[in-house]
N, C-alpha and C positions, 0 to 999 in steps of 0.2 A: 559508571563505565557503559551505562545505557540512557536513553532519553526517548521521549516521546515528542515529535513535532506536529503542531498542527497544520495542515495542508488546506489553504483557501481555495475555494473555487477559481479554476482559470491556471492554477499553478500545476506544473507538470513534476511528476515523480519519475524523473529520469534516473537513469543509471550512468549518466556522464557521456558514454560514448555513443551509443545508439538512442538519439533523441528523435523526437517526432517533428520538433519545430526548432526555429532559431531564437524562440522566445527567451527573454532573459529571466522568466519567472520559472526557474528550475530549482527543485528542492536541494539537489546536489550542490548547486552554486550557494545557497542560502547556509546549508551546513558546512561548507568549506569556509565560509565568511564568518560564521559562528565559531567554529572551531578549526582554524586555519592548520594545516599539517606543519608541525614543528619537530626539530630533532627531540626524541624522547617523547612526544606527545601527539596523539591524534593522527598518526600516520595514516590510518584507515581512511580518513576523510579525503585524501588525495591520492586513493589507490582503486582505480577503476575496476581491477580484478575481484574487489571485494565490494562493488557497487557504491563505493564511497560511504560505506557502513549504512547504507539503506536496506531496510529487511524486506518491503514489499511495496506494493504500488497502489494507487488509485486513480480511477480516471480523471482526467484533466477536469471535467465539469463539476466533479463531487468535492466536498470538503469533507475533512475528518482528519484522524490521528494517524500518523506513520512512525512506526518504530525504527529507532535508528540506534548504532552502536558506536561508542568512541574508542573502542579497542579491538583488536582482532579476536581476544578471548571472548568477549562479550558478543561479538557478531557470529562466532561459531556456536556459542551455547544457545543463543537466540534462534539460529537458523535450524539447529538440532530440535529445539522445542516446535518451533512452526512445521518442520517436515513430520514430526511425530504427532501433529495434532493437539499439542499440549497447550497451545495459547487460544484463548476465546476471544472473539470480538463481538462487541455488542454495538447495535445501530439502532437509531431512532430515524425512522422514515416517514415522511408525508407522501401519501400515495393520492393519485388523481383517479377517480374511479371506486369500485368496490371490491373489497376483500373479504372474502367469507369469514365469519367470526370464528369458525371452527377448523380453520387452517393453521397448523402448527409447525408444519415442516415442508420444506422444498429441496427436494434433491435433484441437482441439474448439473450436467457439465458445462463449466464456464470457458469460453475460448477467448483469448486476447490475442491480437497480431502486433506484433514489434514494429515499430516505426508508423503506426496507424493512428489516425485522429479518432476512429470509430471507437465508440464505446466496447466494453466486454460484451459478448453475446453468449446465448445458451446454444451449443452446437454440439453434436455427436461427438467430436474431435476435441472437446474442451477437457479440461482438468475436472475430476469430481469435486463436487462442492455441495455441502450440507449447511442449510441454513434454517434454524429454528426460530420460529416467531410466535408472537402474541399480538392480537389485533386488541389496542387498547381502547379505540374510539371511532365512531363513525361521525363524521361533520356534516 
């Protein structure tokens, strides 16, 4: 009743109704093609009120994993876990420049504007965000 989708770079994690572009590379469309809403099955993939089962977003230029639900019960359970901070996300990032080897945590408010092509930004009006990190190597 839950699944993880790989979002390639250039695809939009849209919630169906408020989209950034007219591109056909929208994860909601892919999810509906994969799990078309049918009587008795996967109604959530056709329900904009529940973001078509998509639980969170990634910036269009980014690639990564996106959590999705096939049922309303799974969606509500995952939403509760996300809101309570019970789901951890691990990322591997290649950076241009230098990151101090002793840096282990970043606390910064992340802001995202709906219907914007701009990536998320650190702004005072953003949502609280905490990132734990470990520098693995310098190339």
